[in-house]
C-alpha positions in Angstrom: -21.8 -125.0 12.3 -24.5 -126.1 9.9 -24.4 -125.5 6.1 -27.0 -122.8 6.5 -24.8 -121.0 9.0 -21.9 -120.9 6.6 -24.1 -119.6 3.8 -25.2 -116.7 6.0 -21.6 -115.7 6.6 -20.4 -116.1 3.0 -22.6 -113.9 0.8 -21.5 -115.5 -2.5 -22.9 -118.8 -1.3 -26.3 -117.5 -0.2 -29.4 -119.0 -1.9 -30.8 -117.3 -5.0 -27.7 -115.5 -6.0 -26.3 -116.1 -9.5 -22.6 -116.4 -10.1 -20.9 -113.4 -11.5 -20.5 -113.2 -15.2 -16.7 -113.1 -14.9 -16.7 -116.3 -12.9 -18.8 -118.1 -15.6 -16.3 -117.0 -18.2 -13.4 -118.2 -16.1 -14.9 -121.6 -15.5 -15.7 -121.9 -19.3 -12.1 -120.9 -20.2 -10.6 -123.4 -17.7 -12.9 -126.2 -19.0 -11.7 -125.5 -22.6 -8.1 -125.5 -21.5 -8.5 -128.8 -19.8 -10.2 -130.3 -22.8 -7.3 -129.1 -25.0 -4.8 -130.8 -22.7 -6.6 -134.1 -23.3 -6.1 -134.0 -27.0 -2.3 -133.9 -27.2 -0.7 -136.5 -29.4 0.7 -139.7 -27.8 4.4 -140.1 -27.4 5.9 -143.0 -29.4 9.1 -144.8 -28.3 11.5 -146.4 -30.7 14.4 -148.8 -30.3 17.3 -149.9 -32.5 17.9 -153.5 -33.3 20.6 -155.4 -35.3 19.7 -156.2 -38.9 19.7 -160.0 -39.4 22.5 -161.3 -41.6 21.4 -162.5 -45.0 24.4 -164.9 -45.4 26.2 -167.2 -43.1 29.0 -165.6 -40.9 32.4 -165.4 -42.6 35.6 -166.6 -40.9 37.9 -163.8 -40.0 41.7 -164.0 -39.6 43.3 -161.5 -37.3 42.7 -160.0 -33.9 39.2 -159.9 -32.5 37.0 -156.8 -33.0 36.2 -154.9 -29.8 33.6 -152.2 -29.6 34.3 -149.8 -26.7 31.9 -146.9 -27.5 29.8 -145.3 -30.1 30.2 -141.5 -30.3 27.3 -139.5 -31.7 27.2 -135.8 -32.7 25.7 -133.7 -29.9 22.8 -132.8 -32.1 21.7 -136.4 -32.3 22.5 -137.4 -28.7 19.1 -136.6 -27.2 15.9 -138.4 -26.2 13.9 -136.8 -29.0 14.2 -138.3 -32.5 16.0 -136.0 -34.9 15.4 -136.1 -38.6 17.1 -134.3 -41.5 15.0 -131.5 -42.9 15.3 -129.5 -46.1 18.8 -128.2 -46.9 21.0 -128.1 -43.8 18.1 -128.1 -41.3 17.1 -130.7 -38.8 13.7 -131.4 -37.3 13.3 -132.4 -33.6 10.2 -134.5 -33.1 7.8 -133.5 -30.4 6.2 -136.9 -30.1 8.9 -139.5 -31.2 11.4 -140.5 -28.5 14.2 -143.1 -28.2 13.3 -145.9 -25.8 16.8 -145.7 -24.2 20.0 -143.7 -24.6 20.8 -143.6 -28.3 24.6 -144.2 -27.9 23.9 -147.3 -25.8 21.3 -148.7 -28.2 23.6 -148.0 -31.2 26.5 -149.8 -29.5 24.4 -152.8 -28.7 22.9 -153.0 -32.2 26.3 -152.6 -33.9 27.8 -155.3 -31.6 24.9 -157.7 -32.3 25.1 -157.0 -36.0 28.9 -157.7 -36.2 28.6 -160.8 -34.1 26.0 -162.1 -36.6 28.2 -161.4 -39.6 31.7 -162.3 -38.3 32.6 -165.9 -37.3 34.6 -165.7 -34.0 
C-alpha cells in the first residue's frame, strides 16, 4: 500500500492537520527530560595504593607477618565512597566509587606497604 493510502486510513497522519496541543506539550516535556539526563555528573573511580616507604626496610626478628583478610565495617564496605559528615553522620557519594572491592584493595595496599617497610 502506498504512503497516501496509509494517510487516508489514519486520520492523524492526513495532510494539513496540525498536531494536538497535548501532543506538542508531551514532546516538549520528553525533550526536556532527555536533555536533563545528559547533564548528570560523571562517575569517578578511585583505587588505594601503598604509601612508599621514606626509609630503608628494617630487619625484623621473629615469625613472618601474614595478612589473611581486612575486615571493614558494613557501612564502609560498599562500592560508593563514604565520608564522615558533621557529628556522627556519614555522606555516601553519588558520583565517587571504588574501582574494586574496598576490602581487597585495602588488603593489597596494606600488604604492599608492609613489604616495603619490613625486611624479610
